[in-house]
C-alpha positions as CSV (number, residue, x, y, z in Angstrom):
1,T,82.3,84.9,-81.2
2,I,83.4,81.2,-81.4
3,S,86.0,80.6,-84.1
4,M,88.1,77.7,-85.2
5,G,91.1,77.2,-87.3
6,A,93.3,79.8,-85.9
7,R,94.7,80.0,-82.4
8,A,93.1,82.7,-80.4
9,S,96.4,84.6,-80.0
10,N,96.6,84.7,-83.8
11,A,93.0,85.3,-84.7
12,F,92.1,88.5,-86.4
13,K,89.8,90.0,-89.1
14,V,90.2,92.8,-91.6
15,S,87.5,95.4,-92.1
16,C,87.9,97.7,-95.0
17,S,86.0,99.7,-97.6
18,V,86.8,99.8,-101.4
19,E,85.6,102.0,-104.1
20,G,83.2,100.3,-106.5
21,A,81.2,97.1,-106.5
22,L,83.9,95.2,-108.7
23,A,87.2,93.8,-107.9
24,A,90.3,94.5,-110.0
25,N,89.5,91.4,-112.1
26,G,86.1,92.8,-112.9
27,E,84.0,90.4,-110.7
28,V,81.4,91.6,-108.2
29,W,82.7,91.4,-104.6
30,T,81.0,88.1,-103.3
31,T,81.0,86.5,-99.8
32,N,82.4,83.1,-99.4
33,T,85.1,83.8,-102.1
34,V,88.9,84.6,-101.7
35,A,90.4,88.1,-102.1
36,N,94.1,89.2,-102.0
37,V,94.6,91.6,-99.2
38,H,97.7,94.0,-99.3
39,I,98.3,96.4,-96.3
40,G,101.5,98.2,-97.4
41,A,101.8,100.2,-94.2
42,I,102.5,97.0,-92.2
43,G,103.9,94.7,-94.9
44,F,101.0,92.4,-94.9
45,S,100.0,90.6,-98.1
46,Q,98.0,87.3,-98.2
47,P,94.8,85.8,-99.6
48,M,91.8,86.0,-97.2
49,W,88.3,84.8,-97.0
50,I,85.4,87.3,-97.7
51,M,83.2,86.7,-94.7
52,D,80.8,89.7,-95.2
53,K,80.2,92.5,-97.7
54,K,77.8,95.4,-97.9
55,F,77.2,97.7,-100.9
56,S,76.5,101.4,-100.2
57,M,76.7,104.8,-102.1
58,D,78.5,108.0,-101.0
59,R,76.9,111.4,-101.0
60,R,78.0,112.0,-104.6
61,G,76.5,108.6,-105.8
62,G,79.8,106.7,-105.9
63,Q,79.6,103.1,-105.0
64,I,81.4,101.7,-102.0
65,T,81.8,98.1,-100.9
66,S,82.6,97.4,-97.2
67,L,84.3,94.0,-96.6
68,T,85.0,91.9,-93.6
69,L,87.8,89.3,-94.2
70,I,89.3,86.4,-92.2
71,P,92.3,84.3,-92.7
72,L,92.0,81.3,-94.9
73,N,91.3,78.0,-93.1
74,S,89.4,80.0,-90.4
75,L,85.9,79.5,-89.5
76,V,83.5,81.6,-87.6
77,L,80.8,79.4,-85.8
78,G,78.7,82.1,-84.3
79,E,77.9,83.8,-81.0
80,I,78.6,82.1,-77.7
81,P,75.3,80.6,-76.4
82,G,73.9,82.6,-73.5
83,G,76.3,85.5,-74.1
């Protein structure tokens, strides 16, 4: 994937799942918005851009939102041509 804005050695994305379709502030998880990401196990905490989201339900009918986030000021341009 071609990306700009972050050096390749520092490029990363966060994929996660959260319970429900609403963020803590009561808004629906939406692509092209910013979310605060906290990963206590590695001491990571920063705002990130929501690049992709998918709503689903678990076996008991609970709502789950799967998110893919990238660092702010990063841009994914798409697949490499001919790749």
